[in-house]
C-alpha positions in Angstrom: 0.0 0.0 0.0 1.3 3.5 -0.9 2.2 5.7 2.0 -0.5 8.0 3.0 -3.2 6.0 1.2 -6.7 5.8 2.7 -8.0 2.4 3.8 -11.7 1.9 2.9 -13.7 0.6 5.7 -16.5 -0.8 3.5 -16.7 -3.6 1.2 -16.8 -3.2 -2.6 -20.6 -4.2 -2.4 -21.4 -1.7 0.3 -19.7 1.1 -1.7 -21.7 0.4 -4.7 -24.9 0.3 -3.0 -24.1 3.7 -1.4 -23.4 5.0 -5.0 -26.6 3.6 -6.3 -28.6 5.2 -3.4 -26.8 8.4 -3.6 -27.4 8.6 -7.5 -31.0 7.8 -7.1 -31.5 10.8 -4.7 -29.7 13.2 -6.9 -31.4 12.0 -10.1 -34.2 14.7 -9.8 -31.4 17.4 -9.6 -29.3 16.4 -12.4 -31.7 15.1 -14.9 -33.5 18.4 -15.5 -30.3 20.4 -16.4 -29.1 20.7 -19.9 -25.6 19.1 -20.3 -22.6 20.5 -22.0 -19.6 18.4 -22.7 -16.5 20.8 -23.0 -13.4 19.3 -24.7 -10.2 21.0 -24.1 -7.1 20.8 -26.7 -4.7 23.3 -25.3 -6.0 23.7 -21.6 -6.2 20.9 -19.1 -8.7 20.4 -16.1 -7.5 19.7 -12.5 -8.8 16.6 -11.3 -9.4 15.6 -7.5 -10.8 12.9 -5.1 -14.3 14.6 -5.4 -14.6 15.6 -9.1 -18.2 17.2 -8.6 -18.3 21.1 -8.4 -21.4 22.9 -7.3 -21.4 26.5 -8.7 -23.4 28.9 -6.4 -25.8 31.6 -7.6 -24.0 34.8 -7.8 -26.8 36.1 -5.5 -26.0 33.7 -2.9 -22.4 34.4 -2.6 -22.6 37.1 0.2 -20.0 36.7 3.0 -19.5 33.0 2.9 -19.0 31.7 -0.7 -18.3 28.2 0.7 -21.7 27.5 2.4 -25.0 26.5 1.6 -24.5 25.2 -2.1 -26.3 22.0 -2.7 -27.3 19.9 -5.9 -30.9 21.4 -5.8 -29.8 25.2 -5.3 -26.6 25.0 -7.5 -26.6 27.4 -10.5 -24.4 24.9 -12.4 -22.8 21.5 -11.7 -19.2 20.6 -13.1 -17.8 17.2 -13.4 -14.4 16.7 -14.8 -14.4 13.4 -16.8 -10.7 13.5 -17.6 -8.1 16.1 -18.0 -9.2 17.0 -21.3 -13.1 16.7 -20.9 -15.5 17.9 -18.5 -19.5 17.9 -18.3 -21.2 21.1 -17.2 -24.9 20.7 -16.0 -26.5 24.4 -16.5 -29.0 26.1 -14.4 -32.5 24.5 -15.1 -34.4 27.6 -13.9 -33.1 29.7 -16.8 -35.8 28.4 -19.1 -38.0 26.2 -16.8 -41.3 28.1 -17.7 -40.5 27.8 -21.4 -39.3 24.3 -22.1 -41.0 21.1 -21.1 -38.9 19.3 -18.5 -39.2 16.1 -20.5 -37.4 17.6 -23.5 -34.4 18.4 -21.2 -34.3 15.0 -19.6 -34.3 13.7 -23.1 -31.1 15.4 -23.9 -32.6 17.7 -26.5 -30.6 20.7 -25.1 -27.5 18.7 -24.6 -24.4 19.9 -26.7 -20.8 19.4 -27.2 -18.4 22.6 -27.1 -14.7 23.4 -27.5 -13.6 24.4 -24.1 -12.3 28.0 -23.4 -10.0 29.4 -21.0 -12.8 31.0 -18.9 -14.6 27.6 -18.8 -11.4 25.7 -17.9 -10.9 28.1 -15.0 -14.3 27.7 -13.9 -13.9 24.0 -14.0 -10.7 24.1 -12.1 -12.0 26.6 -9.4 -15.0 24.4 -8.7 -12.8 21.2 -8.4 -10.5 22.9 -6.0 -13.4 24.1 -4.0 -15.0 20.6 -3.8 -11.6 18.7 -3.1 -11.5 16.8 0.0 -8.0 15.1 0.2 -6.1 15.9 -2.9 -5.8 17.9 -6.3 -3.8 16.8 -9.2 -2.7 19.0 -11.8 0.4 17.6 -13.5 -0.5 14.7 -16.1 2.4 12.5 -15.6 2.0 12.3 -11.8 -1.7 11.7 -11.9 -3.0 8.2 -12.2 -6.7 9.2 -12.5 -7.9 7.7 -15.7 -11.3 7.8 -17.3 -13.0 6.8 -20.5 -14.9 9.1 -22.6 -17.7 8.4 -25.1 -17.0 9.2 -28.7 -20.8 10.0 -29.3 -21.4 13.5 -30.4 -24.9 13.5 -29.4 -26.2 13.7 -25.8 -24.1 12.2 -23.3 -27.3 10.6 -21.8 -28.5 7.3 -23.0 -31.5 6.9 -25.5 -34.1 6.9 -22.7 -32.7 10.2 -21.2 -30.3 8.4 -18.8 
């Protein structure tokens, strides 16, 4: 075991059950958001032990920008898939009264975009804010690996998930 490694106190089965339970609880908050996959050729994303970033609403960032942001109230959600690709889930309230939620869940508003410097900085800021134990920013020293889909359509499956 590597020095400083964290020993998991639960079995693999218990861990998978926890992931499934948590995902089911969050489904209502992420399925109604338009998703954009950002790809980065020149810039790189930071990865961490907790890759989900919750973007607070600008109005909510008073004296404590770290407090009170959850999946329901987040203006956006970032998720770094790899160092060169990330998903941003946008604010569903921006057009909640205009677009039927079923169309959003079906992926009709999902898209793929070339990542910009501003988007990379936002992803990285949210990753650092959400990190618990470690942040990795050097590609040759980071062992985090992830596969990305080559689909150019919605990152969701045909049934909306």
